[in-house]
N, C-alpha and C positions, 0 to 999 in steps of 0.2 A: 580451437583445440578443446575437445570434449574431455571432461574429467570423469573417470570411472568411479561410481559410488562404491564405497567399502561396505556399507550396510546391506544386509539381506533384505529382500522385499518385505518380509513380515516386520522387520525392525523399522523400515522406512514408513510403513503404514502406521505403526504404533506412534512414531514421532509426529507424523502429520496429524493424527487424531488428537494427540496431546496438545499440539499447537492450536488446533481449532477450539479446544476447550477454553483457551485464554483469549479467544477473539482476535488472534493475530491476523493482520491484513498485509498482504504482500502485493505490490504493484511493480511490474517490470516495464521500464520505459525504454523503447527502442526507436531509433531513427536511422535512416539510411545515411551512409557516409559519402554518397556520391558527390556532394557539395563540399566535402571536407569534414574532418572530425570536430572541429570547433563549432561550426553551425549545428551539427547533429547534437553535440553536448548542450548547446544553448536551447535547442528545441526541447530536449528531455528535461532540462532544468526548469524551463518555463512551464511545462506541463505539471511537473512535480509541485511547483509553487502554487499553481492554480488549484491542484488537488488538495494541498495542505490548507489553503485559504477556505475551500469548500468544507473540509472536515472541521476546521476551527469554528466556522460560522454555524455549522450544524450542531456541534457540541455546545457552543454558547447558547444557541437558540433553545436547545432541549433543556439545558441547565437553568437558564433564566426563566423559561416558561414553567417548568415543574416547581421551581422555587417560589415563584410569584403566585401561580394559580393552581398548581397541582395538576396541570394538564401539559400536553406536549404540543409542539408547533404544528 
């Protein structure tokens, strides 16, 4: 079921531009439910965890490197 947006196009563009100023990241995880909803949920969750691990490692690497040496990874 699609949800109709209440905001005008100009308002949506303004909101999106403001969100990008904060460096907001949005990932949408999708999986087919042909094998059932639970396996699809598990696939999405596994991908989310992988992505979070990658982000944490990248953030730690950058922080540790810049703190210790003043350079980036």
